[in-house]
C-alpha positions in Angstrom: 86.2 -41.5 -36.5 86.9 -43.3 -33.3 87.4 -47.2 -33.3 84.2 -49.2 -32.0 85.1 -51.4 -28.9 82.6 -53.9 -27.5 82.8 -54.8 -23.8 81.0 -58.1 -23.1 80.2 -58.7 -19.2 79.5 -62.2 -18.2 77.5 -63.7 -15.5 77.1 -61.8 -12.3 78.8 -59.1 -13.2 75.7 -56.9 -12.8 75.9 -57.7 -9.1 77.4 -55.0 -7.1 78.5 -57.4 -4.5 80.6 -59.2 -7.2 81.9 -56.2 -9.2 82.4 -54.0 -6.0 80.5 -51.1 -7.8 77.5 -50.7 -10.1 77.6 -52.1 -13.1 76.1 -48.7 -14.7 79.0 -46.7 -13.1 81.5 -49.2 -14.6 79.8 -48.8 -18.0 79.9 -45.2 -17.8 83.5 -44.8 -16.8 84.3 -47.3 -19.7 82.7 -45.1 -22.1 84.5 -42.0 -20.8 88.0 -43.4 -20.6 87.2 -44.8 -24.0 86.5 -41.5 -25.5 89.7 -39.8 -23.8 91.6 -42.7 -25.8 90.0 -42.2 -29.1 87.9 -45.3 -28.6 83.9 -45.5 -29.0 82.7 -48.1 -26.4 79.6 -49.9 -26.1 78.8 -52.6 -23.5 76.7 -55.2 -22.9 75.9 -57.8 -20.0 74.5 -61.2 -20.1 74.3 -64.3 -17.8 74.6 -66.8 -20.5 76.9 -67.5 -23.4 74.3 -67.3 -26.1 73.1 -63.9 -24.9 76.7 -62.8 -25.1 76.9 -64.4 -28.7 73.7 -62.7 -29.5 75.3 -59.3 -28.5 78.4 -59.8 -30.2 76.5 -60.9 -33.4 74.1 -57.8 -33.4 76.9 -55.2 -32.9 79.6 -56.5 -35.1 79.2 -54.5 -38.1 81.9 -51.7 -37.9 83.3 -53.2 -34.8 87.1 -52.9 -34.4 88.0 -55.0 -31.3 86.1 -56.7 -28.5 87.0 -56.9 -24.4 85.2 -60.1 -22.7 84.9 -60.6 -19.1 83.4 -64.2 -19.2 83.4 -64.7 -15.5 82.6 -68.3 -14.9 82.1 -69.1 -18.4 85.5 -68.9 -19.1 86.5 -72.6 -19.2 83.5 -73.5 -21.3 83.3 -70.5 -23.7 84.3 -72.4 -26.8 81.4 -70.7 -28.9 82.6 -67.6 -27.9 86.2 -68.3 -28.8 84.9 -69.4 -32.3 83.0 -66.4 -32.9 85.7 -64.2 -32.1 88.2 -66.1 -34.3 85.6 -66.2 -37.2 84.8 -62.5 -37.2 88.8 -62.0 -37.3 88.2 -59.3 -34.4 91.3 -58.3 -32.0 90.1 -59.2 -28.6 91.3 -59.1 -24.9 90.2 -61.0 -22.0 89.6 -59.7 -18.3 88.8 -61.8 -15.3 88.5 -59.9 -11.8 90.2 -62.7 -10.3 92.7 -65.0 -11.0 91.1 -68.4 -10.7 92.4 -70.7 -13.3 93.8 -73.3 -11.0 90.3 -74.0 -9.5 88.0 -73.5 -12.5 90.4 -74.6 -15.4 92.1 -72.4 -18.2 90.1 -70.3 -20.2 88.8 -71.2 -23.8 89.5 -67.9 -25.1 93.2 -68.3 -24.2 93.9 -69.3 -27.9 92.2 -66.3 -29.7 92.6 -63.3 -27.4 95.7 -61.0 -27.8 96.2 -60.5 -24.1 94.6 -61.5 -20.7 94.3 -59.3 -17.7 93.5 -61.6 -14.9 93.4 -60.7 -11.1 93.4 -56.9 -11.6 89.6 -56.4 -10.4 88.1 -53.7 -12.3 91.0 -52.3 -13.3 91.6 -54.9 -15.9 89.0 -53.3 -18.0 91.0 -50.1 -18.0 94.2 -51.8 -18.6 92.4 -53.6 -21.7 91.3 -50.1 -23.0 95.0 -48.8 -22.7 96.3 -51.8 -24.6 94.0 -51.2 -27.3 94.9 -47.6 -27.4 98.7 -48.4 -27.5 98.0 -50.6 -30.3 96.5 -47.8 -32.4 99.5 -45.5 -31.4 101.9 -48.1 -32.5 100.0 -48.4 -35.9 99.9 -44.8 -36.4 103.4 -44.3 -35.9 104.4 -47.1 -38.2 102.0 -45.8 -40.9 103.8 -42.4 -40.7 107.2 -44.0 -40.9 106.0 -45.9 -44.1 104.8 -42.6 -45.8 107.6 -39.6 -45.1 106.4 -36.2 -46.3 102.8 -37.0 -46.0 100.7 -35.6 -43.6 99.9 -38.1 -40.6 96.6 -40.0 -40.7 93.9 -39.1 -38.2 92.9 -42.7 -38.3 95.1 -45.7 -38.2 94.5 -48.3 -40.6 95.6 -51.9 -39.9 96.2 -54.2 -43.1 93.9 -57.3 -43.6 94.6 -60.0 -41.5 94.7 -63.6 -42.5 91.9 -65.8 -41.0 92.9 -67.2 -37.7 95.2 -64.4 -37.0 92.5 -62.5 -34.9 95.1 -61.7 -32.0 96.9 -59.0 -33.6 96.5 -55.6 -31.9 98.1 -52.8 -34.2 100.5 -53.3 -37.0 103.8 -55.2 -37.5 106.5 -54.4 -40.1 108.0 -57.2 -42.2 111.3 -57.8 -41.2 114.2 -56.3 -43.1 116.1 -58.8 -45.6 118.8 -60.7 -43.8 117.6 -59.7 -40.3 118.9 -61.8 -37.2 116.1 -63.6 -35.2 116.0 -60.7 -32.6 115.5 -57.9 -35.4 112.9 -60.0 -37.0 110.8 -59.8 -33.8 107.5 -57.9 -34.1 106.3 -55.6 -31.5 103.5 -57.4 -29.2 101.6 -56.1 -26.3 103.1 -56.1 -23.0 106.7 -57.2 -24.6 109.7 -55.9 -23.2 112.6 -55.3 -25.3 115.8 -57.5 -24.8 118.4 -56.4 -22.0 121.2 -55.0 -24.1 124.6 -56.7 -23.7 128.2 -55.8 -23.6 131.1 -57.0 -25.6 131.8 -60.9 -25.2 133.1 -61.3 -21.7 132.0 -58.0 -20.5 129.2 -57.2 -18.2 126.3 -55.2 -19.8 126.8 -51.5 -19.8 124.7 -49.8 -17.0 122.3 -47.4 -18.7 122.1 -43.8 -17.0 118.9 -41.6 -16.9 119.5 -39.1 -19.3 118.7 -35.5 -18.3 115.4 -34.2 -19.0 114.2 -37.7 -19.3 110.4 -38.6 -18.2 111.2 -40.0 -14.8 109.0 -41.2 -11.6 110.2 -38.3 -9.9 108.6 -35.8 -12.6 105.3 -37.9 -12.3 105.4 -37.5 -8.5 106.0 -33.6 -8.5 103.0 -33.5 -11.0 101.0 -35.7 -8.7 101.5 -33.7 -5.8 100.7 -30.3 -7.7 97.5 -32.2 -8.8 96.6 -33.2 -5.4 97.7 -30.0 -4.0 95.4 -28.1 -6.3 98.2 -26.4 -7.7 97.0 -27.5 -11.2 93.6 -28.1 -12.4 92.5 -31.9 -13.0 91.9 -31.2 -16.8 95.3 -29.7 -17.2 97.1 -32.5 -15.3 95.3 -35.1 -17.6 96.5 -33.3 -20.5 99.9 -33.2 -19.3 99.9 -37.1 -18.6 98.7 -37.5 -22.1 101.4 -35.4 -23.7 104.2 -37.3 -21.7 102.6 -40.9 -22.7 102.7 -39.6 -26.7 106.1 -38.6 -25.8 107.1 -42.0 -24.8 105.5 -43.5 -27.6 107.6 -41.4 -30.1 110.9 -42.7 -28.3 111.3 -39.8 -25.7 114.2 -40.4 -23.2 113.1 -42.3 -20.0 114.1 -43.2 -16.8 116.2 -46.4 -16.9 114.2 -49.6 -16.5 110.9 -47.6 -15.8 109.3 -47.2 -19.4 106.8 -49.9 -19.1 105.5 -48.8 -15.7 105.7 -45.0 -16.7 103.9 -45.7 -20.0 100.8 -47.6 -18.3 100.5 -45.1 -15.5 100.8 -42.1 -17.7 97.8 -43.6 -19.8 95.6 -44.0 -16.9 96.2 -40.5 -15.6 95.6 -39.1 -19.0 91.9 -40.2 -18.4 91.7 -39.3 -14.9 90.3 -35.5 -15.2 87.1 -36.4 -13.2 88.8 -39.0 -10.8 88.8 -38.3 -7.3 91.7 -37.6 -5.1 91.5 -41.2 -3.6 91.7 -42.9 -7.2 94.7 -40.6 -8.0 96.4 -41.6 -5.1 95.9 -45.4 -6.0 97.6 -44.7 -9.1 100.2 -42.8 -7.5 100.9 -46.1 -5.4 101.9 -47.7 -8.7 105.2 -45.7 -8.8 106.2 -47.5 -5.7 105.0 -51.1 -6.6 
């Protein structure tokens, strides 16, 4: 069964001049992309914090996570932050613009697992991708903990102590005698530490393995998609397959894992996207 995710839109996000598109079209795409990622997305929009709280309370039964775009309410949304903490729901904050300097720090910062500020509407899709990554990590760890059993079709996270609503996915307990680096849990957006060589030596330079997932491979498939040599649905499925391979430890171009991982996840939900949108994704390879 798909995990239910509630997306809360704050003040003025129902205005096309603010959002850059209609709210209805955004909600439709959020539902579509969520379904492709195994998430059941519901949405609500309100111009006041009380109405957003009412929507959260009304839909909280069976809810797995929340994406909040509080807009101008962010610096004073203490009640919304308290509700997310009390309900112990993993949550992510989205802000179309990055304006913390002019308006002040978001009150949600202390309770959300991640913030996507300044990415425009794309921040919503990044938040969905982050939730999907958390599910995939939880499923992989559950498989590792139960060798010989059939993989579960639904990742079940263990109960969290009150006040730890930030967690997305599961974190294994550190092995006895682990060093500080080995004890570090996996977190969203976290990069692995840079490997070092022997004392007094420079770190060894990594070499991209043959058959690895690379930017060149993605460019080749993008060209085929834009040139109508491969159907949009087949291309999206290919991207999904490559993304899953990365989650399972497939070889990847040196220094490009995070970028390729994020891009492939976006492309995996792009079966109905226009060529213009695909080109905008392709540009991320060079950024």
